[in-house]
C-alpha positions as CSV (number, residue, x, y, z in Angstrom):
1,M,-28.5,9.1,5.1
2,T,-28.9,11.6,2.9
3,Q,-25.6,12.6,2.7
4,F,-24.7,9.0,1.6
5,A,-27.7,8.9,-0.8
6,I,-25.8,12.2,-3.0
7,F,-22.1,10.7,-2.4
8,A,-24.3,7.2,-3.8
9,T,-25.4,9.4,-7.1
10,L,-22.9,11.0,-8.1
11,L,-20.9,7.9,-7.7
12,I,-22.6,6.5,-9.9
13,V,-23.1,9.5,-12.1
14,V,-18.8,9.4,-13.0
15,V,-18.2,5.7,-13.2
16,A,-21.2,5.7,-15.9
17,A,-19.3,8.5,-17.4
18,F,-16.4,6.3,-18.1
19,I,-17.8,3.1,-18.9
20,L,-21.5,3.6,-20.5
21,P,-19.8,5.9,-23.5
22,P,-18.1,3.5,-25.5
23,L,-20.6,0.5,-24.9
24,W,-23.4,3.1,-26.4
25,L,-21.6,4.1,-29.2
26,G,-19.3,1.2,-30.3
27,L,-16.3,1.2,-32.0
28,R,-15.5,3.2,-34.7
29,A,-13.7,1.3,-37.8
30,P,-10.1,2.8,-38.6
31,K,-9.6,4.9,-41.8
32,P,-8.3,2.9,-45.0
33,K,-5.2,3.6,-45.9
34,T,-5.1,2.7,-49.4
35,D,-4.4,7.0,-50.1
36,R,-0.7,6.0,-49.3
37,K,-0.7,2.5,-51.4
38,E,-2.0,4.0,-54.4
39,A,0.4,6.4,-54.8
40,N,3.2,4.1,-54.2
41,L,2.3,1.4,-56.4
42,A,1.6,4.6,-59.1
43,I,5.9,4.7,-58.2
44,F,6.8,1.9,-59.0
45,R,4.9,1.2,-62.2
46,D,6.5,4.2,-63.7
47,Q,9.7,2.8,-62.6
48,L,9.6,-0.1,-64.1
49,A,8.5,1.3,-67.1
50,E,11.9,3.1,-67.1
51,L,14.3,0.4,-66.3
52,E,12.7,-1.6,-69.4
53,H,13.1,1.1,-71.6
54,E,16.9,1.9,-70.6
55,S,16.9,-1.8,-71.2
56,T,15.2,-1.9,-75.1
57,E,18.0,1.5,-75.5
58,G,20.9,-0.7,-74.4
59,S,21.6,1.3,-71.9
60,L,21.0,-0.8,-68.9
61,A,22.7,-4.6,-68.8
62,A,20.5,-7.3,-69.3
63,A,22.0,-8.2,-65.6
64,D,21.6,-5.0,-63.8
65,F,18.2,-5.2,-65.3
66,E,16.8,-8.4,-63.7
67,Q,18.7,-7.4,-60.3
68,A,17.1,-3.8,-60.5
69,K,13.8,-5.9,-61.6
70,R,13.8,-7.9,-58.4
71,E,14.5,-5.5,-55.8
72,L,11.8,-2.8,-57.6
73,Q,9.2,-6.7,-57.3
74,R,10.4,-7.0,-53.7
75,R,9.6,-3.5,-52.5
76,L,6.7,-3.5,-54.3
77,L,5.8,-6.9,-52.7
78,E,6.1,-5.5,-49.0
79,E,4.3,-2.5,-49.8
80,V,1.4,-4.4,-50.6
81,E,1.3,-6.9,-47.7
82,P,-0.9,-5.9,-45.4
83,S,0.2,-4.7,-42.3
84,A,-1.0,-4.9,-38.1
85,A,-3.0,-1.7,-37.9
86,D,-4.5,-2.1,-41.4
87,G,-6.1,-5.6,-40.2
88,V,-7.1,-3.6,-36.9
89,A,-11.1,-3.2,-37.7
90,A,-13.7,-2.5,-35.2
91,T,-15.1,-6.4,-34.3
92,H,-18.3,-4.8,-33.1
93,G,-21.1,-2.5,-33.0
94,P,-22.9,-0.3,-30.2
95,S,-24.0,-2.7,-27.5
96,R,-26.6,-0.6,-25.6
97,K,-28.1,-3.3,-23.9
98,T,-25.6,-4.0,-22.5
99,A,-25.1,0.2,-21.4
100,I,-28.3,-0.4,-20.0
101,A,-28.3,-3.2,-18.1
102,I,-24.5,-2.0,-16.3
103,L,-26.7,1.4,-15.6
104,L,-29.5,-0.5,-14.1
105,L,-27.2,-2.8,-12.1
106,L,-25.2,-0.5,-10.5
107,P,-27.3,1.1,-7.9
108,I,-28.2,-2.5,-6.7
109,L,-25.0,-4.2,-7.0
110,G,-23.5,-1.1,-4.9
111,L,-26.6,-1.5,-2.4
112,L,-26.5,-5.2,-2.4
113,G,-22.7,-5.5,-1.4
114,Y,-23.2,-2.7,1.2
115,G,-26.1,-4.3,3.0
116,M,-23.4,-7.6,3.1
117,L,-20.1,-5.8,3.7
118,G,-21.5,-2.7,5.9
119,N,-23.4,-1.4,7.9
120,P,-27.2,-0.9,6.8
121,K,-27.9,0.2,10.5
122,A,-25.9,3.3,9.8
123,L,-28.5,4.8,7.7
124,D,-31.3,4.9,9.4
125,P,-32.1,8.2,11.5
126,T,-33.1,5.9,14.4
127,Q,-30.8,3.5,14.7
128,T,-27.6,6.8,14.5
129,A,-29.5,8.8,17.2
130,A,-27.2,10.2,19.5
131,P,-26.9,8.7,23.4
132,Q,-28.8,10.1,25.5
133,Q,-27.1,11.8,28.3
134,M,-27.0,10.4,31.9
135,T,-29.1,12.5,34.2
136,P,-28.7,12.3,38.1
137,E,-31.4,9.4,38.1
138,K,-29.5,7.1,36.0
139,I,-26.7,7.3,37.7
140,N,-28.4,6.5,40.8
141,E,-29.8,3.9,39.4
142,M,-26.7,2.6,38.3
143,V,-25.1,3.1,41.9
144,A,-27.8,1.1,43.2
145,S,-27.1,-1.9,40.4
146,L,-23.8,-1.6,41.4
147,A,-24.4,-1.3,45.2
148,A,-26.9,-5.1,45.3
149,K,-24.1,-6.8,42.9
150,M,-21.4,-6.1,45.3
151,K,-23.8,-7.8,48.3
152,A,-24.3,-10.6,46.5
153,N,-20.3,-11.3,46.0
154,P,-18.6,-8.7,48.7
155,D,-15.0,-10.6,48.4
156,D,-15.2,-8.6,45.2
157,M,-12.1,-5.8,45.8
158,Q,-12.3,-4.4,42.3
159,G,-16.0,-4.0,42.8
160,W,-15.5,-1.9,45.9
161,L,-13.2,0.1,45.1
162,M,-15.3,1.5,42.1
163,L,-18.7,1.7,44.4
164,A,-16.5,3.8,46.7
165,R,-15.2,6.4,44.1
166,S,-18.8,6.6,42.7
167,Y,-20.3,7.8,46.0
168,K,-17.4,10.0,46.9
169,S,-18.2,11.6,43.5
170,L,-21.9,12.2,44.2
171,G,-21.0,13.0,47.3
172,R,-22.3,10.1,49.5
173,Y,-19.7,10.8,51.8
174,D,-20.5,7.6,54.5
175,E,-21.6,5.4,52.4
176,A,-17.9,6.1,50.8
177,V,-15.4,5.1,53.0
178,E,-17.5,1.9,53.8
179,A,-17.0,1.2,50.8
180,F,-13.0,1.7,50.8
181,A,-12.8,0.0,53.9
182,K,-14.6,-3.4,52.8
183,A,-11.6,-3.2,50.2
184,E,-8.5,-1.4,52.3
185,K,-6.6,-4.8,53.1
186,A,-6.5,-4.5,48.6
187,I,-5.6,-1.1,48.7
188,D,-2.3,-1.3,50.9
189,K,0.0,-1.2,48.0
190,D,-1.9,1.8,46.5
191,P,-1.1,5.4,46.8
192,D,-3.7,6.4,45.0
193,Q,-6.3,4.9,46.3
194,L,-4.9,5.3,49.9
195,A,-5.0,9.4,48.9
196,A,-8.4,8.9,48.1
197,Y,-9.4,6.8,51.0
198,A,-7.7,9.5,53.4
199,E,-9.8,12.3,51.7
200,T,-13.3,10.7,52.1
201,V,-12.7,9.8,55.3
202,A,-12.1,13.4,56.2
203,M,-14.6,14.5,54.4
204,A,-17.0,11.9,55.6
205,N,-15.9,12.8,59.3
206,G,-16.4,17.2,58.7
207,K,-12.5,16.7,61.8
208,G,-9.9,17.5,58.8
209,L,-7.0,15.2,58.2
210,K,-6.2,14.6,62.4
211,G,-6.5,10.6,63.1
212,K,-6.8,8.2,60.7
213,P,-7.0,9.8,57.5
214,A,-3.5,10.9,58.3
215,Q,-2.4,7.4,58.9
216,L,-3.4,6.6,55.6
217,V,-1.6,9.4,53.6
218,E,1.5,8.0,55.7
219,K,0.9,4.9,54.3
220,A,0.5,5.9,50.7
221,L,4.1,8.3,51.8
222,K,5.8,5.1,52.2
223,V,5.2,3.2,49.3
224,D,6.2,6.2,46.8
225,P,7.3,9.3,48.7
226,K,6.8,11.7,46.0
227,H,3.0,10.9,45.8
228,G,1.5,14.7,44.6
229,H,-2.1,14.3,45.8
230,S,-0.7,12.5,49.4
231,L,2.0,15.3,49.6
232,F,-0.8,17.8,49.7
233,L,-2.7,16.3,52.0
234,A,0.1,15.9,54.1
235,G,1.2,19.4,54.0
236,A,-2.7,20.1,55.1
237,A,-2.4,17.8,58.1
238,A,0.9,19.1,59.2
239,M,-0.5,22.4,58.9
240,E,-4.5,22.1,60.7
241,S,-1.7,19.7,63.7
242,G,0.5,23.2,64.2
243,D,3.9,21.6,62.7
244,N,4.8,24.1,59.9
245,K,8.1,22.7,59.3
246,K,7.0,19.7,58.0
247,G,4.0,21.6,56.4
248,I,6.6,22.9,54.2
249,A,9.0,20.2,53.5
250,Y,6.3,18.6,52.5
251,W,5.1,21.0,49.7
252,E,7.8,22.6,49.1
253,A,8.9,18.9,47.5
254,L,5.4,18.7,45.9
255,L,5.8,22.6,43.8
256,E,9.0,20.5,42.0
257,Q,5.9,18.6,40.6
258,V,3.8,21.5,39.5
259,E,3.5,23.9,36.7
260,P,4.8,27.3,37.4
261,G,2.7,30.2,37.5
262,S,-0.3,27.7,37.6
263,E,-2.7,28.0,40.2
264,I,-2.0,25.2,42.1
265,D,1.7,26.3,42.0
266,Q,0.0,29.9,43.1
267,M,-1.3,28.1,46.2
268,L,0.7,26.1,47.3
269,R,3.3,29.1,47.7
270,S,0.8,30.9,49.3
271,G,0.1,28.4,51.7
272,I,4.1,27.9,52.8
273,E,4.7,31.5,52.9
274,K,1.7,31.6,56.1
275,M,3.3,28.6,57.5
276,K,7.0,30.4,57.4
277,A,4.8,33.7,58.8
278,G,3.0,31.3,61.9
279,K,0.1,32.1,60.6
């Protein structure tokens, strides 16, 4: 809130600096341009006097005198006619009441506008506190709540999968296997879920990838022969059963998908070398 208040105050000061001085001081009337006009009038008078003198002496014909006189009068009228610029004058003086009103209304209107269009709760530090961290107790409560919902709605396949993944991430493998089994029919064409199910069963029974896990991996590879997780599990299952040839084939196919020099790349190459050596 402190940063918002500082920013809002600076904004009001900047706006006031541009708006208030003209209202407070008023407009200044432009200086009259009489000096130039008076000088020109004096010149015209001298020229007229000179024309009359030439006409009296006879050096200027009467017709020429009249024409020159009319021209001089025309120029004189143009000079003394007020221009648009001369007509512009200050129409009002200082408006200090308006300036004070604007100065007072700016912050009030700003707060009202923010209240209608912004998020007033964002100014309350109690409303912007960082969300509480998830504790193991809260996570267990959420998983228990999900399990209760699944008992009330056993046909929700996606809910069972979510519960299975939650149990798996908590290391509750037996419960995860049960949840996966509830949704097994819904994951026949999903290699990601089939591989996760196979891995969970292997962790739950502690007997490796033989049996059910190997069957699930085989099903996943039928859906997607290049599925990375399934290739890894298939290679491990082949290594467990002593079928090094198949294990090498699976992991060499997987090598094409991993970053060269990465930790998984090094691990796969080490396993391939061991299988080639018959270890």
